[in-house]
C-alpha positions as CSV (number, residue, x, y, z in Angstrom):
1,M,41.1,-4.8,-40.0
2,G,38.1,-6.7,-38.8
3,L,34.5,-6.3,-37.5
4,A,32.5,-8.6,-35.3
5,I,29.1,-8.3,-33.6
6,V,28.2,-10.3,-30.5
7,H,24.8,-10.2,-28.6
8,S,24.5,-9.8,-24.9
9,R,21.9,-8.6,-22.4
10,A,21.9,-5.6,-20.0
11,R,20.0,-5.4,-16.7
12,V,17.7,-2.4,-16.3
13,G,15.5,-3.0,-13.3
14,V,13.9,-6.4,-13.8
15,R,14.2,-6.2,-17.6
16,A,17.1,-7.4,-19.8
17,P,17.3,-5.3,-23.0
18,E,19.5,-6.5,-25.8
19,V,23.0,-5.1,-26.2
20,R,25.0,-5.4,-29.4
21,V,28.7,-5.6,-28.7
22,E,30.4,-4.3,-31.9
23,V,34.1,-4.8,-32.0
24,H,36.3,-3.1,-34.6
25,L,39.9,-3.9,-35.1
26,A,42.1,-1.5,-37.0
27,G,45.8,-0.7,-37.5
28,G,47.7,1.8,-35.4
29,L,49.2,1.9,-31.9
30,P,47.9,-0.8,-29.6
31,A,44.9,0.6,-27.6
32,M,41.5,-0.5,-26.6
33,H,38.5,1.8,-26.1
34,I,35.0,1.0,-24.9
35,V,32.2,3.4,-25.9
36,G,28.4,3.3,-25.4
37,L,27.9,4.9,-21.9
38,P,30.1,2.3,-20.0
39,E,30.4,2.8,-16.2
40,A,33.6,2.1,-14.3
41,A,33.2,-1.7,-14.1
42,V,32.6,-1.9,-17.9
43,R,35.6,0.3,-18.6
44,E,37.8,-2.0,-16.5
45,A,36.7,-4.9,-18.7
46,K,39.6,-4.3,-21.1
47,D,42.1,-5.4,-18.5
48,R,40.1,-8.5,-17.5
49,V,39.5,-9.4,-21.2
50,R,43.2,-9.0,-22.1
51,A,44.3,-11.3,-19.3
52,A,41.6,-13.9,-19.9
53,I,42.5,-14.1,-23.6
54,Q,46.2,-14.5,-22.9
55,C,45.6,-17.1,-20.1
56,A,43.6,-19.1,-22.6
57,Q,46.7,-19.3,-24.9
58,L,45.0,-17.1,-27.5
59,D,46.4,-14.1,-29.3
60,F,45.4,-10.6,-28.1
61,P,45.6,-8.5,-31.3
62,N,48.1,-5.7,-31.4
63,G,46.2,-2.8,-32.9
64,R,43.5,-0.3,-32.2
65,I,40.4,-2.0,-30.8
66,T,37.1,-0.1,-30.5
67,V,34.2,-1.7,-28.6
68,N,30.8,-0.1,-29.0
69,L,28.0,-1.2,-26.7
70,A,24.8,-0.4,-28.5
71,P,22.3,1.2,-28.0
72,A,24.6,4.0,-27.0
73,D,22.1,5.8,-24.8
74,L,21.6,2.9,-22.4
75,P,23.9,3.0,-19.4
76,K,26.0,-0.1,-19.1
77,D,27.4,-1.4,-15.7
78,G,28.9,-4.5,-14.2
79,G,31.0,-7.3,-15.7
80,R,28.2,-9.0,-17.6
81,Y,29.6,-8.0,-21.1
82,D,33.2,-9.4,-20.5
83,L,32.5,-12.7,-22.3
84,A,30.8,-11.0,-25.3
85,I,33.7,-8.5,-25.6
86,A,36.3,-11.2,-25.5
87,L,34.5,-13.3,-28.2
88,G,34.1,-10.2,-30.3
89,I,37.8,-9.4,-30.2
90,L,38.6,-13.0,-31.1
91,A,36.2,-13.0,-34.0
92,A,37.4,-9.6,-35.3
93,S,41.0,-10.8,-35.3
94,G,40.0,-14.0,-37.2
95,Q,40.5,-16.5,-34.4
96,L,36.8,-17.3,-34.4
97,A,34.3,-17.4,-37.3
98,N,31.7,-14.7,-37.2
99,E,29.1,-17.2,-38.4
100,A,29.6,-19.3,-35.3
101,L,28.4,-16.4,-33.1
102,A,25.0,-16.1,-35.0
103,G,22.0,-17.0,-32.9
104,W,23.9,-16.9,-29.6
105,E,23.7,-14.5,-26.6
106,F,26.5,-14.4,-24.1
107,V,26.3,-13.1,-20.5
108,G,29.1,-13.6,-18.0
109,E,32.0,-11.9,-16.2
110,L,35.6,-13.1,-16.9
111,A,38.2,-13.8,-14.3
112,L,41.8,-13.1,-15.1
113,T,42.3,-16.8,-15.6
114,G,39.5,-17.0,-18.2
115,E,37.0,-18.5,-15.9
116,I,33.4,-17.4,-16.4
117,R,31.6,-16.0,-13.4
118,G,27.9,-15.5,-12.8
119,V,26.0,-12.2,-12.8
120,D,22.7,-11.1,-11.4
121,G,19.5,-11.1,-13.5
122,A,20.3,-14.4,-15.4
123,L,16.7,-15.4,-15.4
124,A,15.5,-12.1,-16.9
125,A,18.2,-12.5,-19.6
126,A,17.1,-16.0,-20.3
127,L,13.4,-14.9,-20.7
128,A,14.4,-12.1,-23.0
129,A,16.7,-14.4,-25.1
130,G,13.9,-16.9,-25.5
131,A,11.5,-14.2,-26.7
132,A,14.2,-13.2,-29.3
133,G,14.6,-16.8,-30.4
134,H,18.3,-17.0,-29.4
135,R,20.4,-19.5,-27.5
136,L,22.0,-18.3,-24.3
137,L,25.4,-19.1,-22.7
138,V,26.0,-18.3,-19.0
139,A,28.3,-19.4,-16.2
140,P,27.7,-22.7,-14.6
141,G,26.5,-21.0,-11.4
142,D,23.7,-19.3,-13.4
143,G,22.7,-22.3,-15.4
144,A,20.0,-23.7,-13.0
145,E,18.4,-20.3,-12.7
146,A,18.4,-19.4,-16.4
147,A,17.0,-22.8,-17.2
148,L,13.8,-22.0,-15.3
149,A,12.8,-20.3,-18.6
150,T,11.7,-23.3,-20.5
151,D,11.4,-21.7,-23.9
152,V,15.1,-20.9,-24.3
153,D,18.1,-23.2,-25.0
154,V,20.6,-22.4,-22.2
155,H,24.1,-23.8,-22.2
156,T,26.9,-23.3,-19.7
157,A,30.7,-23.1,-20.0
158,R,33.4,-23.0,-17.3
159,T,36.1,-21.1,-19.2
160,L,36.6,-18.9,-22.2
161,L,38.6,-21.6,-23.8
162,E,35.6,-24.0,-23.6
163,V,33.4,-21.5,-25.3
164,C,35.9,-21.1,-28.2
165,A,36.2,-24.8,-28.6
166,A,32.5,-25.2,-28.8
167,L,32.1,-22.4,-31.3
168,D,34.8,-24.0,-33.4
169,G,32.9,-27.3,-33.3
170,R,35.5,-29.2,-31.3
171,R,33.3,-29.9,-28.3
172,Q,29.7,-29.7,-27.0
173,L,28.7,-27.4,-24.2
174,P,26.4,-29.0,-21.6
175,R,22.8,-27.8,-21.5
176,A,21.7,-26.2,-18.3
177,E,19.2,-28.1,-16.2
178,P,16.6,-26.3,-14.1
179,A,16.8,-26.7,-10.4
180,T,14.2,-28.9,-8.8
181,A,11.8,-26.9,-6.6
182,Q,11.6,-28.3,-3.1
183,P,9.0,-26.3,-1.3
184,G,9.1,-26.5,2.4
185,P,6.1,-26.9,4.7
186,S,4.0,-23.8,5.1
187,P,2.9,-22.7,8.6
188,D,-0.5,-24.2,9.3
189,L,-3.5,-22.2,10.3
190,A,-4.4,-25.1,12.7
191,D,-1.8,-23.7,15.0
192,V,-3.9,-20.6,15.7
193,R,-6.2,-21.1,18.7
194,G,-9.5,-19.2,18.8
195,Q,-9.7,-15.9,16.9
196,A,-12.6,-17.1,14.8
197,H,-13.3,-13.5,13.5
198,A,-9.6,-12.9,12.5
199,R,-9.4,-16.3,10.8
200,R,-12.5,-15.5,8.8
201,A,-11.0,-12.2,7.7
202,L,-7.8,-13.9,6.7
203,E,-9.8,-16.3,4.5
204,I,-11.7,-13.5,2.9
205,A,-8.4,-11.6,2.3
206,A,-6.9,-14.7,0.6
207,A,-10.0,-15.4,-1.5
208,G,-10.2,-11.9,-2.9
209,C,-6.6,-10.7,-2.6
210,H,-7.7,-7.9,-0.2
211,H,-5.4,-5.9,2.0
212,L,-5.7,-6.6,5.7
213,L,-5.0,-4.8,9.0
214,F,-5.0,-6.6,12.4
215,V,-5.4,-4.4,15.5
216,G,-4.9,-6.0,18.9
217,P,-2.8,-6.1,22.1
218,P,0.7,-7.7,22.2
219,G,0.7,-11.5,22.0
220,S,-2.8,-11.8,20.6
221,G,-1.7,-13.7,17.5
222,K,-1.5,-11.0,14.8
223,T,1.9,-12.1,13.5
224,L,0.9,-15.7,13.8
225,L,-2.1,-15.1,11.6
226,A,-0.2,-13.1,9.1
227,S,2.4,-15.8,8.6
228,R,-0.3,-18.3,7.7
229,L,-1.7,-16.3,4.8
230,C,0.6,-17.8,2.1
231,G,-0.4,-21.3,3.1
232,I,-4.0,-20.7,2.1
233,L,-3.4,-18.8,-1.1
234,P,-3.8,-20.5,-4.5
235,E,-0.7,-21.9,-6.1
236,P,1.0,-19.3,-8.3
237,T,0.8,-19.9,-12.0
238,D,4.0,-20.6,-14.0
239,A,4.0,-17.0,-15.3
240,E,3.5,-15.6,-11.8
241,A,6.3,-17.8,-10.3
242,L,8.7,-16.9,-13.1
243,E,7.9,-13.2,-12.8
244,A,8.5,-13.2,-9.0
245,A,11.7,-15.3,-9.5
246,A,13.0,-12.8,-12.1
247,I,12.6,-9.9,-9.6
248,A,14.4,-11.8,-6.9
249,S,17.2,-12.6,-9.4
250,A,17.6,-9.0,-10.5
251,S,17.5,-7.7,-6.9
252,G,21.1,-8.8,-6.2
253,R,20.0,-10.7,-3.1
254,G,20.0,-14.1,-4.7
255,L,17.2,-16.5,-5.8
256,D,16.4,-19.5,-3.6
257,L,16.0,-22.1,-6.4
258,A,14.5,-24.6,-4.0
259,R,11.6,-22.3,-3.2
260,W,11.0,-20.4,-6.4
261,R,7.6,-21.9,-6.8
262,Q,6.3,-20.6,-3.5
263,R,4.6,-17.2,-3.1
264,P,7.0,-14.8,-1.5
265,F,6.5,-13.6,2.1
266,R,8.4,-10.4,3.0
267,A,8.4,-9.0,6.5
268,P,10.8,-6.0,6.7
269,H,11.6,-4.3,10.0
270,H,9.8,-1.1,10.9
271,T,13.1,0.8,10.7
272,A,13.3,0.2,6.9
273,S,13.5,3.3,4.7
274,A,11.2,4.3,1.9
275,V,13.9,3.4,-0.6
276,A,14.1,-0.1,1.0
277,L,10.4,-0.5,0.6
278,V,9.8,0.7,-3.0
279,G,13.3,0.3,-4.4
280,G,15.7,2.8,-5.9
281,G,19.4,3.8,-5.6
282,A,21.8,5.1,-8.2
283,D,21.4,1.8,-10.0
284,P,17.7,1.2,-9.3
285,R,17.0,-2.1,-7.6
286,P,13.6,-3.6,-6.6
287,G,12.5,-3.0,-3.0
288,E,10.4,-5.0,-0.6
289,I,7.1,-4.4,-2.3
290,S,8.5,-5.7,-5.6
291,L,10.1,-8.7,-3.9
292,A,6.6,-9.5,-2.5
293,H,5.1,-9.5,-6.0
294,H,2.4,-12.1,-6.3
295,G,2.9,-12.7,-2.6
296,V,2.5,-11.1,0.9
297,L,4.1,-8.0,2.4
298,F,3.8,-8.0,6.2
299,L,4.3,-4.8,8.0
300,D,4.3,-5.3,11.8
301,E,4.0,-2.4,14.3
302,L,2.5,-0.2,11.6
303,P,2.4,3.1,13.5
304,E,6.1,2.8,14.3
305,W,7.0,3.1,10.6
306,S,8.1,6.5,9.4
307,R,5.3,8.5,7.9
308,H,7.2,8.9,4.6
309,A,7.8,5.2,4.3
310,L,4.1,4.4,4.7
311,E,2.9,7.1,2.3
312,V,5.0,5.8,-0.6
313,L,2.9,2.7,-0.4
314,R,-0.3,4.5,-1.4
315,E,0.2,4.5,-5.2
316,P,1.6,0.9,-5.5
317,L,-1.4,-0.4,-3.4
318,E,-3.7,0.9,-6.1
319,S,-1.7,0.4,-9.3
320,G,0.3,-2.8,-8.6
321,S,3.5,-1.2,-9.9
322,V,6.1,1.4,-8.9
323,S,8.1,3.8,-11.1
324,I,11.6,4.8,-10.0
325,S,13.0,7.9,-11.8
326,R,16.6,9.1,-11.5
327,A,18.5,11.7,-13.5
328,A,19.9,9.1,-15.9
329,R,17.5,6.2,-15.5
330,H,13.9,5.2,-15.2
331,C,12.7,1.8,-14.1
332,D,9.3,0.3,-13.6
333,F,9.0,-2.5,-11.1
334,P,5.9,-4.7,-10.7
335,A,4.5,-4.6,-7.2
336,R,1.2,-6.6,-7.2
337,F,1.5,-7.6,-3.5
338,Q,-1.0,-8.3,-0.8
339,L,-0.5,-6.1,2.3
340,V,-1.0,-7.5,5.8
341,A,-0.3,-5.1,8.6
342,A,-0.5,-5.3,12.3
343,M,-0.7,-2.6,15.1
344,N,-1.5,-2.2,18.7
345,P,-4.6,-0.2,19.7
346,C,-2.6,2.4,21.7
347,P,1.0,3.1,22.7
348,C,1.0,0.7,25.6
349,G,-1.0,-1.9,23.6
350,W,-3.8,-2.5,26.0
351,A,-6.6,-0.1,25.1
352,G,-10.0,-1.8,25.3
353,D,-8.6,-4.8,27.1
354,P,-11.0,-6.1,29.8
355,S,-8.2,-6.1,32.4
356,G,-8.2,-2.3,32.4
357,R,-4.4,-2.2,32.4
358,C,-4.2,0.5,29.7
359,L,-2.3,3.6,30.9
360,C,-3.0,5.8,27.9
361,N,-5.4,8.7,27.9
362,D,-7.6,9.6,25.0
363,E,-5.2,12.2,23.6
364,M,-2.3,9.7,23.5
365,I,-4.5,7.1,21.7
366,R,-5.7,9.7,19.2
367,R,-2.1,10.8,18.4
368,Y,-0.9,7.2,18.1
369,R,-3.7,6.3,15.6
370,H,-3.2,9.4,13.6
371,R,0.3,8.3,12.7
372,L,-1.6,6.4,10.0
373,S,-3.1,8.7,7.4
374,G,-6.7,8.4,6.3
375,P,-5.7,7.8,2.6
376,L,-3.5,4.9,3.6
377,L,-6.3,3.3,5.8
378,D,-8.7,3.9,2.9
379,R,-6.7,1.5,0.8
380,I,-6.8,-1.4,3.3
381,D,-10.0,-3.4,2.8
382,L,-10.3,-5.2,6.1
383,H,-9.7,-3.8,9.6
384,V,-10.0,-6.6,12.1
385,E,-9.8,-6.6,15.9
386,V,-7.7,-9.4,17.4
387,P,-8.5,-9.5,21.2
388,R,-6.4,-11.2,23.8
389,L,-7.3,-14.8,24.4
390,P,-8.2,-16.2,27.8
391,P,-5.6,-18.6,29.2
392,T,-8.0,-21.5,28.9
393,A,-8.0,-21.2,25.1
394,L,-4.2,-21.8,25.1
395,R,-4.2,-25.1,27.0
396,P,-2.6,-28.0,25.1
397,E,-5.9,-29.9,25.2
398,A,-7.9,-26.9,23.9
399,P,-9.3,-27.5,20.4
400,G,-7.1,-26.3,17.5
401,G,-8.2,-24.3,14.5
402,E,-9.2,-25.5,11.0
403,A,-6.3,-26.7,9.0
404,S,-4.9,-24.6,6.2
405,E,-5.6,-27.2,3.6
406,R,-9.4,-27.1,4.1
407,V,-9.4,-23.3,4.1
408,R,-7.3,-23.3,1.0
409,E,-9.9,-25.4,-0.8
410,R,-12.6,-22.8,-0.3
411,V,-10.2,-20.0,-1.2
412,V,-9.3,-21.8,-4.5
413,A,-12.9,-22.3,-5.4
414,A,-13.8,-18.7,-4.7
415,R,-10.8,-17.4,-6.7
416,A,-11.8,-19.7,-9.6
417,L,-15.2,-18.0,-9.7
418,Q,-13.6,-14.6,-9.8
419,L,-11.2,-15.5,-12.6
420,A,-14.1,-17.0,-14.7
421,R,-16.3,-13.9,-14.1
422,A,-13.9,-11.0,-14.6
423,G,-10.4,-12.5,-15.2
424,A,-9.0,-11.0,-12.0
425,A,-9.3,-11.2,-8.2
426,N,-12.1,-9.1,-6.8
427,A,-9.6,-6.7,-5.2
428,H,-8.2,-5.9,-8.6
429,L,-11.5,-5.0,-10.3
430,D,-11.6,-1.5,-11.8
431,Q,-14.5,0.8,-11.4
432,G,-16.5,-0.5,-14.4
433,Q,-16.0,-4.1,-13.4
434,T,-17.1,-3.3,-9.8
435,Q,-20.3,-1.7,-11.0
436,A,-20.9,-4.7,-13.3
437,H,-20.2,-7.5,-10.9
438,C,-21.1,-6.0,-7.5
439,R,-24.7,-5.0,-8.0
440,L,-26.9,-4.7,-4.9
441,A,-30.6,-5.0,-4.4
442,P,-32.4,-1.6,-3.8
443,R,-32.7,-2.2,0.0
444,D,-29.0,-3.1,0.2
445,T,-28.0,0.0,-1.8
446,A,-29.9,2.1,0.7
447,L,-28.1,0.3,3.6
448,L,-24.7,1.0,2.1
449,E,-25.6,4.6,1.5
450,R,-26.6,5.0,5.2
451,A,-23.3,3.3,6.3
452,V,-21.3,5.7,4.1
453,D,-23.1,8.7,5.6
454,S,-22.8,7.6,9.2
455,L,-19.2,6.4,9.0
456,Q,-18.1,9.3,6.7
457,L,-16.6,6.9,4.2
458,S,-14.9,8.0,1.0
459,A,-15.9,6.8,-2.5
460,R,-12.8,4.5,-2.4
461,S,-14.0,2.9,0.8
462,L,-17.4,2.4,-0.7
463,H,-16.0,0.5,-3.7
464,R,-13.8,-1.6,-1.5
465,I,-16.8,-2.6,0.6
466,L,-18.5,-3.7,-2.5
467,R,-15.5,-5.8,-3.6
468,V,-15.2,-7.4,-0.2
469,A,-18.9,-8.2,-0.2
470,R,-18.5,-9.8,-3.6
471,T,-15.7,-12.0,-2.2
472,I,-17.9,-13.0,0.8
473,A,-20.6,-14.0,-1.7
474,D,-18.1,-16.0,-3.7
475,L,-17.0,-17.9,-0.6
476,A,-20.7,-18.7,0.0
477,D,-21.1,-19.7,-3.7
478,S,-23.8,-17.1,-4.1
479,A,-24.6,-15.6,-7.5
480,G,-25.4,-12.2,-6.0
481,I,-24.5,-10.1,-3.0
482,E,-27.0,-10.7,-0.2
483,T,-27.7,-8.5,2.8
484,P,-25.5,-10.6,5.2
485,H,-22.6,-10.4,2.8
486,L,-22.9,-6.6,2.6
487,T,-23.3,-6.1,6.4
488,E,-20.2,-8.3,7.1
489,A,-18.2,-6.3,4.6
490,I,-19.3,-3.0,6.2
491,G,-18.3,-4.4,9.6
492,Y,-14.6,-4.7,8.5
493,R,-14.2,-0.9,8.3
494,R,-13.3,-0.7,12.0
495,L,-10.9,2.2,11.9
496,D,-13.3,4.2,9.8
497,R,-15.9,3.8,12.6
498,G,-13.2,5.0,15.1
499,S,-12.5,8.1,13.0
500,A,-16.2,8.9,12.7
501,R,-16.6,8.8,16.5
502,E,-13.6,11.0,17.0
503,A,-15.0,13.5,14.4
504,A,-18.3,13.5,16.3
């Protein structure tokens, strides 16, 4: 009769709560039972563990084995508990010393040969183990990812037999080494010809972390501009990069260790479902908005997206997080992303073009634009027209645009002002901070009130105009918001002006 306790980590969304693997060995007919809300893959662990122990030339005890995965109300899935269960059985049967397991956490799936295989969410497990002050053992394939968490001692082992030898003091396990980030070159803003107004809006969006909508005919450069946004954003902090990497690790889609320091850029196809965008499923996984955390989410052909998929973005755009609730599970995923969207002005794409080639009547244009709800457009700070360029502007000898590096210097300086003033980017200011840091002169207050009345703007739009004006002032290194800053910010509510004309 014996009892052993081994520590492991579950995966719940992007978190890794602790799981105590309690193994009790008693007399009776040989049997093994796993309790604690195990799902199918966990229940099958008894066969994998038995074969792995026998292949390692160790003794699988003949008796009644009870494995409790605590806490009992947390659903357990996957093969991540295999290694902990095997070590618990060996310790309960006296083949390992219980004291050797103290201070360790084990995460890994076992093959029938005793080889340790990797699991998803290794980085989240490492971060949680470091916070608990424990050492972590993972498969060799997970070592480089788990070692990104610098405050935890991560070791790797190839087989169950190697782990047992290390716990017995007969060998040393290698420490995991973090992968070397090798960021690739970002697309340069210098490749964009013309479009001075759109480039200016892109710089404002980067400086204040504002959401942005490009409206223009096909081939005008909307996608080209959007793909350059990450290149002018400030470098992510260590905490931001680790948080985004942990989400990618838990998503099951893999983490690119060479580019984990880069801000993510996600561009899902317009046929993606609402679940693909916000996350979900029976075992909730992060969606595109969470995979774009601390980065950019680009939605091309915005009116072609399903109405339901777009409407689920409304709450995350405001809160920076999304809650997924299922009958047995509830997960919170971070989603502090920067939205960049693009759309044509009409179904054929040529409304307002000087060539006059548009074939759409007013009713077709109205229906097309009304595929986007007013509340969604309200949450997008900058609405920018991207007109078709003349052929002369596309000649090889035509002057190029300003390089991303120079634009990024201004963006970094403006963002530093915002962090020193309020501790957050201007787009993330709450109502009290907006009132405190976005004060206007009396004449400018009157100007804004007239614009709100004439354009029929909501209170949300009013506050977003103030935050954009504050960002424009920061780019100009101005202590206060001046009249030119405010008028430029009002000018970026293009679709609000269109709605007002239609209502008139």
